[in-house]
N, C-alpha and C positions, 0 to 999 in steps of 0.2 A: 447482464450485457453481455453479446456475443459479438465478437470481431471478427470478422472472415477478410480473408486475404484473395485478392484480383489476381488471376493469372490461372496458369496448367499446374498442375503438378509438381509438387516440394514447392511452391511458392507459400515466401513467409507474408507475417507483417509487418510493415513499420514499426520500428520502434518509440518514435515519437507519437504512433497513433492508438497504443496499444493502455490499457485500462491499470492504473495503479492507484494502491491505498495506502495510508499512515500520513500520519503528519501533524500539526497542529490544525485545527479546524475541519480535518476531515473525516471521513467517513468512519475510519475507526481512529480512535486517541490512542496516546500511548506510544506509538512506534514512530520513528522518526519520518523524515518524508519520503517518501515514495518505499517506503520501509517493510511495506507486509507483500511478501509476492516473490516469483521467481529473482535472482540473483547469481552471479557470475562472480569468481576472483578477477579483480582486475588487472588487466594486463599491463605489466612490468613496462614503465617508458624510461628512453634513457636522459639521464642525468649527468649534463656536464660539467656539476659543479665539485670544486675543490674535496669534498668531502666523500665522493664513489662515482663510478660512472665515468670519469674523465676519457678512458681510452675508448668509449663507443660503449662500455658492457649494459644491458638494460639493468634497473636497476627498480625494485618498487619500491615508490615513491606515499609512503600512507598522509591520508588526510586528518587522520584525526577523528574522534566523535564514534559513536556506535555505528557498527557495520564500515568502519574503516576498511578499505583493501577491497570493499565490493561495489558494482554498478548493478543498480536495479534494473530489469531485463521488460519488467511490465507481464502482464498477462492477455489471452486474447476473450478468455471468459473471464465474469467475475460476479460474484454474487456478494452482498452486503445486507444487513439489517441493525437498526437504531432502535433503541428506544428510552425514553425519557420520561420523568415524572418533574413538573416546576412546581415550584411551591412558593408563596410569598415568605419575606424573612420577618421576624418579630421587630423590626425599628420601622417605624413609622416613615420616616426621613428614607430609609434607605428605598422603603416600598413606594414612594411617591418619587423618589427619581428612576423609578423602571430597575431596581435591584432585586434579581429574584435568586433562589436557590435552584439547585437540579440537580437528580441523580440520574445514572444514564449507566445503559450496556449496549456496546457495538461487538457484532461478529460481522466478519468478514475473508474472502481469501480471491487471489486471480491463479490464472493457472495458463499456461499454455496451450492451443487447441491441437491436437497432433492431427497436421497435412503429411506424413511422412510417406503415407501411401496414396497420396494428392488430393486434391480437395473434394469434397464429399458431393459426388452430384446427382445423386438421388436421395430421398426424403429418408429411405432406411441407413444408408450410409451416413449421411448427416445426422441422423439419428442416431449410431453405434456412436460416433465423433463427440458428439456432445454427451452421451452417456459414460464415457470415458472420464470425460474433463468434470461432470459434475460429481462422479466417484473421486475424483484429486482435491474436488474443491470442499467436499464433505472429510476427505482424511485431512487437510489440511488447515483447519480454522485458524484466526487469531480472533481472540478476545480481551475486548476490556470491560472493565466496569468503575464507576468513579462517580464524585458528588464536587460539587462545586457551585460557585456563585457567577452570576453572570449580569451583564449592565443590558439591557435591549435599549438600543438608541435607532434615529432613524434610516442610516447609513446601516445599519448591523447591531451585530453585540459583541461585546469583549467577555470573555470568559476563565476566569480562574480556575482549574481542577486538580483535584488530585484523580491521578488515575492508577492501576492495577492492571496489571495482564498476566491471567492466570493460565490463557494460552498462546504458544507463540511457536516459532517453528526457527529451527538452527538458521544462524545470520540474518534474523530481523534485527 
C-alpha cells in the first residue's frame, strides 16, 4: 500500500492515517502491537510525582514491555505477505469442533515516503520516490515463522501460536 499526503511541498501524512504492522492477529505475528516499522524515542514528559520531576524537570517515564520508551510512527508505504498451511488434528472431537493445526510464515515492512523535495508531481518523480521506498522495504524486512492451533468459529477464530522471529530491526 502507498499513502500520499495532500498539499504542497514538504507536507507529510497524518500519523493516524499511516500503515502499522505487528500485534496479535495482525499481518505479521510475533511483534508487539504496531511494533514493525519506524519508531522514535518517546519524548520526556513532566512528572510532578515525589519520585522526580517535582521541580518541573522533564523525566522519562517508561511504560514497560518490549519497545518501552518508543512510539510507533507508522509508514507511508507498506508491503507484506503471509503463507499458511492448515491441517486437521488427529483427535476426532477437536476436528468436529472446528479446531485445526496450522504452520505459517509472515513477512512485512513499513517505511516513510520521502517527500522532502515536495510531493511527486510527475510520473517519473513518483516512480523515483516509490523505488527509494521499495529499496528501504527490501532492506528492512520483518519475518516470523510459527505453528499453532486454531479454533474456527462463526465470528472469527481463536489462535494459540508459537512464533519465532528470525528477522527484525532494532527497536521492534
